[in-house]
C-alpha positions in Angstrom: -0.1 -0.1 -0.1 1.4 3.3 -0.8 2.6 5.7 1.7 0.1 8.8 1.8 1.4 12.3 0.8 1.6 14.9 3.5 2.1 17.9 1.2 2.7 17.7 -2.5 4.0 20.7 -4.5 3.9 20.6 -8.6 5.0 22.4 -10.5 5.2 26.2 -8.7 6.7 29.0 -10.1 6.6 32.3 -8.5 8.4 35.7 -10.3 9.3 38.8 -8.7 10.4 41.9 -10.5 13.2 41.1 -12.5 14.1 37.6 -11.2 12.5 34.1 -11.0 12.4 33.2 -7.5 10.8 29.8 -8.2 10.9 27.7 -11.8 8.4 25.0 -12.3 9.5 23.1 -8.9 7.9 20.1 -7.6 8.5 17.7 -4.4 5.8 15.5 -2.1 6.3 15.0 1.7 5.4 12.0 3.1 3.5 10.9 5.7 5.9 9.5 8.9 9.3 11.0 6.6 11.7 14.1 7.3 12.4 15.3 4.0 15.2 17.9 4.1 15.3 21.3 1.9 18.8 22.9 0.9 20.1 25.3 -1.1 22.0 28.5 -1.2 21.0 31.8 0.2 18.5 33.1 -2.7 18.0 29.4 -3.8 14.1 29.7 -3.4 13.9 27.5 0.0 11.6 30.8 1.9 9.8 31.4 -1.2 8.7 27.6 -1.8 8.1 27.4 2.1 5.6 31.0 1.9 3.9 29.5 -1.2 3.6 26.2 1.2 1.6 27.9 3.9 -0.6 30.5 1.9 1.3 33.1 2.3 2.6 33.5 -1.0 0.4 32.9 -4.3 1.8 31.4 -7.0 2.2 31.9 -10.3 1.9 28.6 -11.4 1.5 25.1 -9.9 -0.7 23.7 -7.2 -0.2 23.2 -3.3 -2.0 20.3 -1.6 -2.2 19.3 1.9 -3.4 15.7 2.5 -4.7 15.9 -0.8 -6.7 19.1 -0.8 -5.8 21.6 -2.9 -4.6 24.7 -0.8 -3.0 27.1 -2.8 -2.9 30.9 -1.6 -5.6 30.1 1.7 -3.4 30.2 4.9 -6.5 29.1 6.7 -7.3 26.4 4.8 -3.7 25.2 4.8 -3.7 25.9 8.6 -7.2 23.7 9.1 -5.8 21.2 7.3 -3.0 20.2 9.4 0.1 22.4 8.0 2.4 24.3 10.6 5.1 26.3 10.1 8.3 26.8 12.6 9.9 29.8 10.7 13.3 31.4 10.9 12.4 35.0 12.0 9.5 33.6 14.9 6.1 35.2 14.0 5.6 35.9 17.5 4.1 39.4 18.9 6.2 41.0 21.5 3.9 42.7 23.1 1.8 39.2 24.1 2.6 37.1 26.9 4.4 33.7 25.8 0.7 31.8 26.6 -1.4 34.4 24.5 1.4 34.1 21.5 0.7 29.9 21.9 -3.1 30.6 22.4 -3.3 32.5 19.2 -0.9 30.2 17.4 -3.5 27.2 17.5 -6.5 26.9 15.8 -10.2 27.9 17.7 -11.1 24.4 18.1 -8.1 23.8 20.4 -7.8 27.1 22.6 -8.3 26.7 26.2 -10.7 29.0 28.0 -8.6 32.3 28.5 -8.6 32.3 32.4 -6.8 28.8 31.8 -4.4 29.9 29.1 -1.4 30.5 31.4 -1.6 26.9 33.1 -2.0 25.6 29.6 1.0 27.2 28.0 3.3 26.3 30.7 2.4 22.5 30.7 3.1 22.8 26.5 6.6 24.3 27.7 6.9 21.6 30.8 6.3 19.0 27.9 9.2 20.5 25.9 11.3 20.9 28.9 10.9 20.5 32.2 13.7 22.2 33.6 12.0 25.4 31.1 13.2 29.0 32.5 10.3 30.4 30.3 7.4 32.0 32.3 4.4 31.7 30.1 2.5 34.9 31.9 5.6 36.6 30.5 6.0 39.3 27.5 7.9 38.1 24.6 9.9 40.5 24.3 11.6 39.9 27.5 12.9 36.8 26.2 15.9 36.3 24.4 16.3 34.7 21.1 16.8 31.1 21.9 13.8 31.5 24.3 11.7 33.2 20.9 12.4 30.2 19.1 11.3 27.9 21.5 8.1 29.3 21.9 7.9 29.3 18.3 8.3 25.6 18.4 6.1 25.1 21.2 3.1 26.7 19.4 3.4 24.7 15.9 3.5 21.4 17.8 0.2 22.8 20.5 -1.9 23.0 17.2 -1.1 18.6 16.8 0.2 19.4 13.2 0.2 16.6 10.5 2.8 18.5 8.1 5.3 20.3 10.2 8.1 23.1 8.1 11.1 23.9 10.4 13.3 27.0 8.8 16.4 26.8 10.2 15.1 25.1 13.7 18.6 24.9 15.1 20.3 28.3 14.5 18.8 29.7 18.1 19.5 26.7 19.4 21.9 25.4 21.9 23.0 21.9 22.0 20.5 20.1 24.3 17.3 21.8 22.8 18.5 20.4 19.4 18.4 17.1 21.2 15.1 17.7 22.3 14.0 19.0 18.9 15.6 15.9 16.7 13.6 13.6 19.3 10.6 15.3 18.7 10.8 14.8 14.8 11.3 12.0 15.3 8.5 11.0 17.7 6.1 13.2 15.6 7.1 10.8 12.0 6.2 7.7 14.1 2.9 8.8 14.1 2.6 9.8 10.4 3.5 13.5 10.5 5.0 14.8 7.4 8.2 16.8 8.6 10.1 19.4 6.0 13.3 19.9 7.3 15.2 23.6 5.7 18.9 24.1 6.7 22.0 24.9 5.3 23.8 22.5 7.8 24.3 19.8 5.7 25.7 17.6 8.8 22.1 18.0 11.0 20.5 17.2 7.5 22.2 14.0 6.8 21.6 13.0 10.3 17.5 13.5 10.4 16.1 13.5 7.1 14.8 10.3 5.1 14.7 12.2 1.5 16.6 16.1 0.3 15.3 18.1 -2.4 18.3 20.5 -3.5 17.1 24.0 -5.0 19.5 26.1 -6.6 18.3 29.5 -8.4 15.0 28.7 -8.0 15.4 25.2 -9.7 15.2 21.4 -8.1 18.0 19.4 -8.7 16.1 16.4 -8.0 15.0 14.7 -5.0 17.1 12.0 -3.0 17.6 9.3 -0.7 19.6 10.9 1.7 21.6 7.8 2.4 22.9 7.6 -1.7 24.8 11.2 -1.4 27.6 12.2 1.2 28.0 15.9 2.0 30.8 16.5 -1.5 27.5 15.2 -2.9 25.0 17.6 -1.6 27.3 20.4 -1.7 28.1 19.7 -5.3 24.2 19.7 -6.2 24.2 23.1 -4.4 26.8 25.0 -6.4 26.4 23.2 -9.4 28.4 25.4 -11.6 31.6 27.0 -12.7 32.8 30.1 -11.4 32.4 32.6 -14.4 32.9 36.2 -12.8 35.9 38.4 -14.0 38.2 39.3 -11.2 41.1 40.7 -11.4 44.6 39.2 -10.5 44.9 39.3 -6.6 48.3 41.6 -5.2 49.8 39.9 -2.4 49.1 41.9 0.8 51.7 43.7 2.4 54.3 41.8 4.8 55.8 42.8 7.8 55.0 45.0 10.5 51.8 45.3 12.7 48.4 44.5 11.3 46.3 47.4 10.5 43.3 46.2 12.1 42.8 44.3 14.8 39.6 42.7 16.6 40.1 41.2 20.0 37.1 39.5 22.1 34.6 41.8 19.9 30.8 40.9 21.3 27.2 42.5 20.8 23.7 41.7 19.4 23.6 38.4 17.4 27.7 37.5 17.5 30.1 36.6 20.3 34.0 36.8 20.9 34.9 37.7 17.5 38.5 38.2 17.3 40.1 38.9 13.8 43.1 41.1 12.1 43.6 42.7 8.7 47.0 43.6 7.3 47.6 46.6 4.8 46.8 46.0 1.4 44.5 42.4 2.9 41.2 41.6 1.4 39.4 39.8 3.8 35.7 37.9 3.1 33.3 37.0 5.4 31.0 34.1 4.7 28.2 32.7 6.6 24.1 32.3 5.8 22.2 35.0 7.0 21.4 35.3 10.3 25.0 33.6 11.5 26.9 37.3 12.7 28.5 38.2 10.0 26.8 40.9 9.5 25.3 41.9 13.7 29.9 41.9 13.7 30.3 44.6 11.0 27.3 46.6 12.6 29.4 46.3 16.0 32.4 47.0 14.7 31.6 50.2 12.8 29.6 51.2 15.7 26.4 51.2 14.6 25.5 49.0 17.8 27.1 48.8 20.7 29.7 46.5 21.5 32.4 45.5 24.3 35.4 44.6 23.5 38.7 45.9 21.3 39.2 47.5 18.4 42.5 48.6 17.5 43.4 50.7 14.2 46.7 51.5 13.0 48.0 50.9 16.8 45.1 53.5 18.0 42.4 51.7 20.2 39.1 53.1 18.8 35.8 52.8 21.2 33.4 50.4 20.6 29.8 51.5 20.0 30.5 55.4 18.6 30.0 55.5 14.5 31.6 59.1 14.2 34.8 58.3 16.4 35.7 54.6 13.8 34.9 57.1 10.8 37.1 59.7 12.4 40.0 57.1 12.7 40.0 56.2 9.1 37.6 53.1 9.1 34.9 53.6 6.3 31.8 51.6 5.7 29.1 50.9 3.0 25.7 49.6 3.1 24.2 46.2 1.7 21.4 48.1 1.8 22.2 50.8 -0.8 18.8 52.6 -0.8 17.7 52.1 2.6 20.9 53.5 3.9 23.6 53.4 1.3 22.7 56.7 0.0 20.6 60.3 -0.4 18.3 59.2 -3.4 17.2 62.7 -3.6 20.6 64.4 -3.5 22.8 64.8 -6.3 25.5 62.8 -7.3 27.8 65.5 -6.4 26.5 65.4 -2.6 26.7 61.7 -2.7 30.3 61.9 -3.3 31.6 64.7 -1.2 29.4 63.9 2.3 32.3 62.1 3.4 34.8 64.1 2.5 34.0 67.3 3.7 37.0 68.5 5.3 38.9 68.2 2.6 36.3 70.6 0.4 35.6 73.2 3.1 37.4 75.8 4.6 36.5 77.1 8.2 33.2 75.1 7.8 32.1 76.2 4.4 31.8 74.1 1.5 34.0 75.1 -1.6 31.4 74.6 -4.3 34.0 74.4 -7.1 36.3 72.2 -5.5 33.5 69.8 -4.5 32.0 70.2 -8.0 35.1 69.0 -9.7 36.2 66.2 -7.4 32.8 64.7 -8.1 33.5 65.3 -11.8 37.1 64.0 -11.3 35.4 60.7 -9.7 32.7 60.7 -11.8 35.3 60.5 -15.0 37.4 57.8 -13.2 34.7 55.8 -12.5 32.9 55.8 -15.5 30.0 56.5 -13.9 26.3 57.1 -16.8 25.3 60.1 -15.7 23.3 63.4 -17.1 26.1 65.5 -14.8 27.2 65.4 -11.0 23.6 67.4 -10.2 21.3 64.6 -11.1 19.9 63.1 -8.6 21.7 59.7 -7.5 18.3 58.0 -6.9 17.9 58.0 -11.1 21.1 56.8 -12.3 21.2 52.4 -12.2 22.4 50.3 -9.5 25.8 50.2 -10.9 26.3 53.7 -11.5 24.6 54.0 -8.0 27.8 52.0 -6.7 30.1 53.9 -8.2 29.4 56.8 -6.9 29.7 55.6 -3.5 32.3 53.7 -3.6 34.6 56.5 -5.7 33.0 59.0 -2.5 34.6 56.4 0.2 37.8 55.8 -1.8 38.4 59.5 -1.8 37.5 59.9 2.1 41.7 58.2 2.6 40.5 55.2 4.3 42.9 53.1 6.3 40.3 50.3 6.2 37.5 49.9 3.8 34.3 47.8 4.9 31.7 46.8 2.2 28.4 44.7 2.3 27.4 43.0 -1.2 29.8 45.1 -3.5 27.6 44.5 -6.2 24.4 43.9 -5.0 21.7 45.3 -8.0 24.6 45.6 -10.4 25.4 44.4 -14.0 27.8 42.6 -15.2 30.1 45.6 -16.6 29.9 47.6 -13.1 30.3 44.4 -11.4 33.8 44.2 -13.1 34.7 47.8 -12.8 34.2 47.5 -9.2 36.3 44.2 -8.2 39.0 46.4 -10.3 38.4 49.2 -7.9 38.7 47.4 -4.7 41.6 45.5 -5.9 43.6 48.3 -6.8 43.1 50.2 -3.5 44.2 47.4 -2.2 47.4 47.3 -3.8 48.1 51.4 -2.5 47.7 49.3 0.8 44.0 50.2 1.8 42.7 47.2 3.9 39.0 45.7 2.7 36.4 43.8 4.6 34.0 42.2 2.1 30.5 40.6 2.9 29.0 38.7 0.5 26.1 36.2 0.1 27.6 35.3 -3.3 30.8 32.7 -2.5 32.3 33.0 -6.2 32.8 36.7 -5.1 34.3 36.1 -2.1 36.7 33.8 -3.7 37.6 35.8 -6.7 38.5 38.9 -4.5 40.0 37.5 -1.3 42.9 36.6 0.0 41.0 35.5 3.6 37.8 33.9 3.9 36.2 33.8 7.7 33.1 31.8 8.0 30.3 32.7 10.7 28.1 30.4 12.1 25.8 31.1 15.4 27.7 34.4 16.4 31.2 32.9 15.7 33.9 32.6 13.7 34.0 29.3 12.7 36.6 28.7 10.4 39.1 30.3 8.4 40.3 29.9 4.3 43.2 31.2 2.9 45.7 31.2 0.6 44.8 28.3 -2.2 42.1 27.2 -0.1 39.7 29.9 -1.2 37.7 28.5 -3.8 33.7 29.2 -4.3 33.3 25.1 -3.3 35.2 25.7 -0.5 33.7 28.1 0.5 30.5 27.1 0.8 31.5 23.9 2.1 32.7 25.2 5.0 29.5 27.4 5.4 26.8 24.2 5.0 28.9 22.0 7.4 30.4 24.6 10.0 28.9 23.6 13.7 28.9 26.1 16.4 26.9 25.5 19.4 25.0 28.6 20.5 25.7 29.5 24.2 22.8 29.3 26.6 21.4 32.5 27.4 19.8 33.5 30.4 20.5 32.1 34.0 19.5 33.2 37.5 17.8 37.2 37.3 19.6 39.7 39.2 17.7 42.0 41.7 18.5 44.4 39.7 16.9 43.0 36.0 13.9 42.1 37.7 13.3 45.6 39.0 13.7 46.7 35.4 11.4 43.8 34.0 9.2 45.1 36.0 9.0 48.3 35.2 8.7 47.0 31.6 5.9 45.2 32.4 2.5 46.4 31.9 1.5 47.3 35.3 4.5 50.0 35.9 2.4 52.4 34.3 -0.6 52.0 36.2 1.6 51.9 39.3 3.8 55.0 38.8 0.7 57.0 37.8 -1.1 55.9 41.0 2.0 56.8 43.2 2.2 60.2 41.6 -1.5 61.0 41.9 -1.1 60.0 45.3 1.8 61.9 45.9 1.2 65.0 44.0 -2.5 65.0 46.3 -0.7 64.8 49.4 1.4 67.7 48.8 -1.4 70.2 47.5 -3.3 68.8 50.3 -0.4 69.8 52.8 0.0 73.4 50.7 -3.9 74.1 51.0 -6.2 72.8 53.7 -9.4 72.9 50.8 -8.0 70.3 48.6 -8.5 67.6 50.0 -12.7 68.5 51.0 -15.4 66.5 49.6 -16.0 69.1 47.4 -12.8 69.5 45.9 -12.4 66.0 45.0 -16.2 65.9 43.7 -15.3 68.8 41.4 -11.9 67.4 40.4 -13.9 64.0 39.3 -16.8 65.9 37.5 -13.6 67.4 34.9 -12.2 63.6 34.9 -15.1 62.3 33.5 -15.3 63.1 29.9 -11.7 62.8 29.8 -11.0 59.6 31.2 -13.9 58.2 28.3 -12.3 59.5 25.6 -8.7 58.5 26.4 -10.8 55.3 27.0 -11.5 55.7 23.2 -8.0 57.1 21.9 -6.3 54.5 23.9 -8.8 51.9 21.5 -6.8 52.9 18.7 -3.4 53.3 20.0 -3.6 49.7 20.7 -3.5 49.2 17.3 -1.0 52.0 16.7 -3.6 54.3 15.0 -4.4 58.1 16.1 -7.9 60.1 16.1 -7.4 63.9 15.8 -10.9 63.8 15.0 -12.2 62.8 19.0 -12.4 66.3 20.0 -14.3 68.2 17.3 -16.8 64.8 17.7 -17.4 65.9 21.9 -18.7 68.9 20.3 -20.6 67.7 17.3 -22.7 66.0 20.4 -23.5 68.4 22.5 -25.1 70.4 19.5 -27.0 67.4 18.4 -28.3 67.2 22.1 -29.5 71.0 21.6 -31.9 70.1 19.2 -33.3 67.0 21.0 -32.9 67.6 24.8 -34.0 71.1 25.2 -36.6 71.9 27.8 -40.3 70.4 27.2 -38.8 68.3 24.3 -41.5 64.6 23.8 -40.0 61.2 24.6 -39.9 60.6 21.1 -37.4 62.9 20.0 -35.5 62.3 22.7 -35.2 59.1 22.1 -34.7 59.8 18.1 -31.9 61.9 19.5 -30.1 59.4 21.3 -30.3 57.3 18.0 -28.8 60.3 16.1 -26.0 60.6 18.6 -25.0 56.6 18.4 -25.4 57.1 14.8 -23.0 59.6 14.3 -20.6 58.0 16.3 -20.5 54.8 14.0 -20.8 56.9 10.9 -17.8 58.6 12.1 -16.2 55.4 12.8 -16.5 54.2 10.0 -15.8 56.9 7.6 -12.4 57.0 9.7 -12.3 53.5 9.4 -12.5 53.6 5.4 -9.7 56.3 4.9 -7.3 54.3 6.5 -7.8 50.9 5.5 -9.3 50.9 2.2 -7.9 53.8 0.9 -4.9 53.9 3.0 -4.3 57.1 4.5 -2.1 57.8 7.4 -4.3 57.6 10.2 -3.5 61.0 11.5 -4.1 62.7 7.8 -7.5 60.7 7.8 -8.4 62.1 11.2 -7.6 65.9 10.3 -9.5 65.5 7.1 -12.3 64.3 9.5 -11.7 67.0 12.2 -12.2 69.7 10.0 -15.5 67.9 8.5 -17.3 67.6 11.7 -15.8 71.2 13.1 -17.4 72.3 9.7 -20.8 70.6 10.4 -20.9 71.7 13.7 -20.5 75.6 13.1 -23.2 75.5 10.1 -25.6 73.7 12.6 -24.7 76.1 15.6 -22.1 79.1 15.0 -22.3 80.3 17.9 -23.3 78.3 21.5 -26.9 78.2 21.6 -29.8 75.6 22.6 -30.0 75.6 26.7 -29.9 71.6 27.8 -33.2 71.1 29.6 -32.2 71.0 33.7 -33.3 68.2 34.5 -31.3 66.0 31.8 -28.3 68.3 33.2 -28.8 67.3 36.6 -29.4 63.4 35.4 -25.8 63.8 33.9 -24.0 65.6 36.8 -26.1 63.2 39.8 -23.8 62.6 42.6 -23.3 59.3 44.9 -22.4 61.0 47.9 -19.8 63.4 46.9 -18.9 61.4 43.8 -19.8 61.9 40.1 -21.7 59.1 39.1 -20.0 59.9 35.2 -16.5 59.7 37.0 -17.6 56.5 39.0 -19.3 55.4 35.3 -15.8 55.9 33.4 -14.2 53.6 35.7 -16.7 50.8 35.3 -16.0 51.4 31.8 -12.6 51.2 31.9 -12.2 48.0 33.9 -15.0 46.3 31.7 -12.9 47.4 28.5 -9.2 45.9 30.6 -11.5 42.5 31.8 -12.1 41.8 27.3 -8.8 43.5 26.5 -6.9 40.8 28.7 -9.0 38.3 29.3 -11.0 37.2 26.0 -10.5 36.2 22.7 -10.8 39.3 21.0 -9.1 41.7 23.3 -6.2 39.0 23.0 -5.9 39.4 19.1 -6.7 43.4 19.4 -3.2 43.9 21.1 -1.9 40.9 18.9 -2.6 43.3 15.6 -1.2 46.6 17.1 2.0 44.6 18.3 3.3 42.7 15.9 0.3 42.8 12.4 2.3 40.6 10.3 2.2 38.0 12.8 -1.1 38.4 13.7 -1.9 37.6 10.4 0.2 34.4 10.4 -2.4 33.7 13.5 -5.0 34.3 11.7 -6.2 37.6 12.8 -8.7 40.0 10.2 -6.4 43.3 10.1 -9.6 44.8 8.8 -12.1 43.6 11.2 -9.2 44.8 14.3 -9.3 48.5 12.8 -12.8 48.2 12.4 -14.1 47.9 15.7 -11.5 50.0 17.5 -11.9 52.8 15.2 -15.7 52.8 15.6 -15.2 52.2 19.2 -13.3 54.9 19.8 -15.6 56.8 18.1 -18.6 55.4 20.5 -16.6 56.4 23.0 -16.4 60.4 22.3 -20.0 60.6 21.5 -20.7 58.9 25.4 -17.6 61.7 26.6 -19.5 64.4 24.9 -22.6 63.3 26.8 -20.3 63.7 30.2 -19.1 66.8 28.9 -22.7 68.3 28.4 -22.7 68.8 32.2 -19.9 71.2 32.1 -21.1 73.1 29.0 -24.8 72.8 29.2 -25.7 74.3 25.4 -24.8 72.9 21.9 -20.8 74.4 21.3 -19.4 73.3 18.2 -15.9 74.5 19.9 -16.1 72.8 23.4 -14.5 69.6 22.7 -11.3 70.7 20.7 -9.2 71.0 23.7 -9.6 67.0 24.7 -7.9 65.8 21.6 -4.4 66.4 22.6 -5.4 65.8 26.2 -7.0 62.5 25.4 -3.6 61.5 24.0 -1.4 62.4 26.5 -3.7 60.7 28.8 -3.4 57.6 27.1 0.2 58.2 26.7 1.1 58.7 30.4 -1.4 55.6 31.4 1.0 53.4 29.8 0.1 53.6 25.8 2.3 53.2 23.0 1.6 55.4 20.3 3.2 52.4 17.9 0.5 50.0 19.1 0.0 47.0 21.1 0.7 48.2 24.9 -1.5 50.0 27.5 -4.8 49.5 29.1 -7.7 51.5 29.7 -7.3 52.0 33.4 -3.9 53.5 32.5 -5.5 55.8 30.4 -8.3 56.9 32.7 -5.6 57.3 35.3 -3.9 59.4 33.2 -7.0 61.7 33.0 -7.2 61.8 36.4 -3.4 63.1 36.7 -3.5 65.4 33.9 -6.8 66.9 35.5 -5.6 67.2 39.4 -2.4 68.3 37.7 -4.8 71.5 36.1 -6.6 71.4 39.3 -3.4 71.6 42.0 -2.0 74.4 40.1 -5.1 76.7 40.9 -5.0 75.2 44.9 -1.1 76.5 45.0 -1.6 79.8 43.3 0.6 78.9 40.3 0.5 79.8 36.9 -0.8 78.7 32.9 2.6 78.1 32.4 3.4 76.0 35.3 0.9 74.3 34.5 1.8 73.0 30.9 5.6 72.7 32.5 4.0 70.1 35.0 2.0 68.4 32.2 5.2 68.0 29.4 7.4 67.0 32.0 4.7 64.2 33.2 4.2 63.1 29.3 7.7 62.7 28.5 9.1 61.4 31.6 6.5 58.6 31.2 7.4 57.8 27.6 11.0 58.4 28.4 10.6 55.8 31.2 8.3 53.0 29.8 10.5 53.0 26.8 13.9 52.9 28.3 13.0 50.5 30.8 11.9 47.8 28.1 15.2 48.6 26.0 17.1 48.0 29.2 15.8 44.5 29.9 15.9 43.7 26.1 19.9 44.4 26.2 20.2 42.4 28.9 
């Protein structure tokens, strides 16, 4: 009886602008089989798995899971039992570990939210009984190793029939690799099909039954793993002879001291890296993406923090200072040319000269004639095809852009040049010219470090090649050893254990984690409120009276309610500038329906009109932001102006006195406490309960935390935005109803001050402008603190200027403290 086919890919092709990512690729994965998938960077492995998961639609071909066509349907892929462990975990950082696992499985497998933490902790314990991962902690407090384990546990929690593992051992230390392999074998015994994607040939040979090799988007066949040696697999991956045109290498200068020495440099993504470069030497850095070579370069040139020693021509350079590094003579050209390698809107002249300003400036003033002459000479020397040096560099081809940038670096008289992907996106003619420029500069004594994903390029250019794996240099090739096949073989067969991260937490780290947590903003704001109230009470005996506190809380109600609406939007990374005019429009509408002697039917119509307006405004803002794609600030600013205009047309001046009985109802008190403030507090608590203890609330926070990971988990982005925008408008109208107790008439301008105040209240209460963080109780407390500051300044006889200063200091301190604490925890 033939073995069941769990995953089948037939004739799949995918083209991106200018390149075929996949061409007519076919393979299948059998039940109970581990199927290896190998190839170089850019061979098409990740694209193929993106198509298999439904995240990408193929241009041609069919993907089926357990016999069902699932092409370009991620929900159906998940329902049919396919789960993926991605090389970059698809986790939502502001959610807890348990919440991420909860959202990562199908709805039918999710426990009740109240049981979520225990359920997730049990799953983590099944992976490792001695796990140091707390299911209740946020993911952004986890290190890389822990995040990858969470991603694995999340995938296994869904009880998949097909499990895709993309570079699964990159962030794992040896004992966790062993657990993973044990779990894979247990899964295959139950009939699960496993796709194992890795550049580590030894791992693939030790775990896989069959292997499919991809090269330049095409399949090189599927083979029984036992029939291939490591060399056979490398040969299938490399496939072709080297065909680059490289100038003859000149030996580096011998004798004397090294030009650059790096000793024990460590930082984010790399550890204890030591190397040296001689004058005139070209050193290559090889390794798969994510293995530490680019992270090391970022630390070396000072773009990220690092620890260790950097010595350039005998002079120590302070790690972590890019300006110090550049001034010492170490120049860097990024591999992301369009993002951070050039200024696309500036001219060829300006992109050439910005590194050499000291050579063309006198007393801080640029000599335009000298600058233009130098740029024109560089254009001629490097054969740059451009209408002139004043043409924007963004209008040039990729090869000519790269020539300009390399010419600018060499004009800066560097001692060491670090070039990341020197010929990425350039044509063959420009590529040869760039190779010649590098070799000629090295002949003059300039040292080079070249980072490239092209093994042939490294072999053709470099005197030595250092191989990175898991953040360390694990091998070096020199002299005759430097060849394309040897570099690829070294990369694919390299091995290095990740060092375990973590350990016993210090008291200081635990304190930082608390400040970075969800409860810190609430406790901090509450403490400030109490301290400020105590100080005001000591300074003025009338402050802590029931009349004073009741009056202050009456002012809090409307601001707290609209701040809760703003918080709902900020959870998904949005903002609403129209809430203030919407509150003003609310009073205007009420001034037509809730006046003296208005019949009950008209008052009921008034309520319908109010919340009809709320829903309509929410839908309008959502439509502008989501279907039309406008930025939230621009969209809601446009709505701001529309609402303001409508209100002024209806009530050019304040008018329409609200019925006193209605105002009395709005201003009702329980003892000395305004019922409106108590209602705002109850709404905040109820919304927080839904936010943290319901599936919908977790989805909303997850989407705001990381939208792409939320989509992978099956969360509907359009629905989340719709709920947030409509919810914000409804709460703004409710705030307008509360505000009428203070205003008493229809006033189009009465709500305008609440726009910025509501944003400030949410931010002070712990919200992030980038989404995913905050609470409704925090927004309430933020509103209370802002109102308290306004009241206290009056009791302390302070001017309006001091009130503004206090508010500004509170906002800046809150944002800085919360953000800094989170960054320090992640760095630790």
